[in-house]
C-alpha positions as CSV (number, residue, x, y, z in Angstrom):
1,M,204.2,4.2,72.8
2,P,206.8,2.8,75.2
3,Q,206.5,3.5,78.9
4,V,209.0,5.8,80.2
5,I,210.5,5.0,83.7
6,I,212.9,7.5,85.0
7,N,215.6,6.6,87.7
8,Y,216.2,10.0,89.1
9,L,219.3,8.7,91.0
10,V,220.8,7.8,87.7
11,I,219.8,11.2,86.2
12,I,221.9,13.0,89.1
13,L,224.8,10.7,88.8
14,T,225.1,11.3,85.0
15,A,224.6,14.9,85.5
16,L,227.5,14.8,87.9
17,V,229.6,12.7,85.4
18,N,228.9,15.6,82.9
19,M,230.1,18.2,85.3
20,F,233.3,16.1,86.1
21,I,234.0,15.9,82.4
22,G,233.6,19.6,82.0
23,Y,235.9,20.1,85.0
24,L,238.6,18.0,83.2
25,W,238.0,19.4,79.7
26,Y,238.2,23.0,80.8
27,S,241.1,22.5,83.3
28,R,244.4,24.1,82.5
29,F,245.7,20.5,81.8
30,M,243.4,20.2,78.8
31,F,241.8,23.0,77.1
32,G,241.2,25.5,79.8
33,N,243.9,28.0,79.2
34,R,243.3,28.1,75.4
35,W,239.5,28.4,76.1
36,L,240.0,31.3,78.4
37,I,242.0,33.2,75.7
38,L,239.4,32.5,73.1
39,I,236.5,33.8,75.2
40,G,238.6,36.8,76.3
41,R,238.5,36.2,80.0
42,T,240.9,35.4,82.9
43,E,240.4,32.7,85.5
44,L,240.1,35.4,88.1
45,Q,237.2,36.9,86.2
46,L,235.3,33.5,86.1
47,K,235.9,33.3,89.9
48,K,234.4,36.6,90.4
49,M,231.2,35.5,88.7
50,G,230.6,33.4,91.7
51,N,229.4,29.9,92.3
52,F,225.8,30.5,90.7
53,I,227.4,29.8,87.3
54,Y,228.3,26.4,88.5
55,L,224.7,25.8,89.9
56,Y,223.1,26.9,86.8
57,S,225.5,24.6,84.9
58,F,224.5,21.7,87.1
59,L,220.8,22.4,86.5
60,A,221.5,22.5,82.8
61,S,223.3,19.1,83.1
62,L,220.2,17.6,85.0
63,V,217.8,18.7,82.2
64,M,220.2,17.4,79.5
65,S,220.5,14.1,81.5
66,Y,216.7,13.7,81.9
67,V,216.1,14.5,78.3
68,L,218.6,12.0,77.1
69,A,217.1,9.4,79.5
70,V,213.7,10.0,78.0
71,I,215.1,9.7,74.4
72,I,217.0,6.5,75.3
73,S,214.0,5.1,77.0
74,F,211.7,5.7,74.2
75,S,214.3,4.3,71.7
76,E,214.6,1.2,73.9
77,V,218.4,1.2,73.6
78,N,220.0,-0.9,76.3
79,S,223.7,-1.0,75.5
80,I,226.6,1.2,76.1
81,I,227.4,1.5,72.4
82,G,223.7,2.2,71.6
83,G,223.4,4.9,74.3
84,A,226.6,6.5,73.0
85,F,225.3,6.5,69.5
86,V,222.1,8.2,70.7
87,G,224.2,10.8,72.5
88,F,226.2,11.3,69.2
89,I,223.2,11.6,67.0
90,L,221.6,14.3,69.5
91,W,224.9,16.1,69.5
92,L,225.2,16.0,65.7
93,G,221.5,17.1,65.2
94,F,221.1,19.7,67.9
95,I,224.3,20.9,69.5
96,A,226.7,20.9,66.7
97,T,224.3,22.6,64.3
98,T,222.7,25.2,66.4
99,S,226.2,26.2,68.0
100,L,227.6,26.6,64.6
101,N,225.1,29.2,63.8
102,S,225.8,30.9,67.0
103,F,229.5,30.9,66.4
104,L,229.3,31.9,62.8
105,F,226.9,35.0,63.4
106,A,229.0,36.0,66.5
107,G,232.1,35.8,64.7
108,R,233.7,33.5,67.1
109,S,236.8,31.4,66.5
110,S,236.5,27.9,64.9
111,R,239.0,26.7,67.7
112,L,236.4,27.7,70.3
113,Y,233.8,25.8,68.4
114,L,235.9,22.7,68.5
115,I,236.7,23.0,72.2
116,D,233.1,23.5,73.2
117,N,231.6,21.0,70.9
118,G,234.2,18.4,71.7
119,Y,233.2,18.7,75.3
120,Y,229.4,18.3,74.4
121,L,230.2,15.4,72.1
122,L,232.2,13.5,74.7
123,S,229.6,14.2,77.6
124,L,226.6,13.2,75.6
125,M,228.1,10.0,74.3
126,I,229.4,9.0,77.9
127,M,226.1,10.0,79.4
128,G,224.1,8.2,76.8
129,G,226.2,5.0,77.3
130,L,225.6,5.1,81.1
131,L,222.1,5.9,80.8
132,A,221.3,3.1,78.3
133,I,222.6,0.5,80.7
134,F,219.9,1.5,83.1
135,Y,217.1,1.6,80.6
């Protein structure tokens, strides 16, 4: 079994990259306005929820980055393309499939599914590419 060496600074940086992608993706310049309509909330309602949602989101990004780093390390991928492919495969196998069930059974819009999953696909591929060059 390959040895896993984790660079925690890279984990933090890729988690921050993930948060920045989310900031852009869900901004009013990209999909934010449409996303708010589809989830039935306003920007003011989200602001009233407080900053804890961003803290929890960052913690989730750290976990996602860590797990992705472990998988990339195990697979011995060391190129941006290879890391992006690992991100794609993980998205396809775990995010796209499990979130599809959630959207179907909750009766959510296919547009919401595409917006949310587009974000995760892009994030995982970029994070995977970045992580791979450090492992």
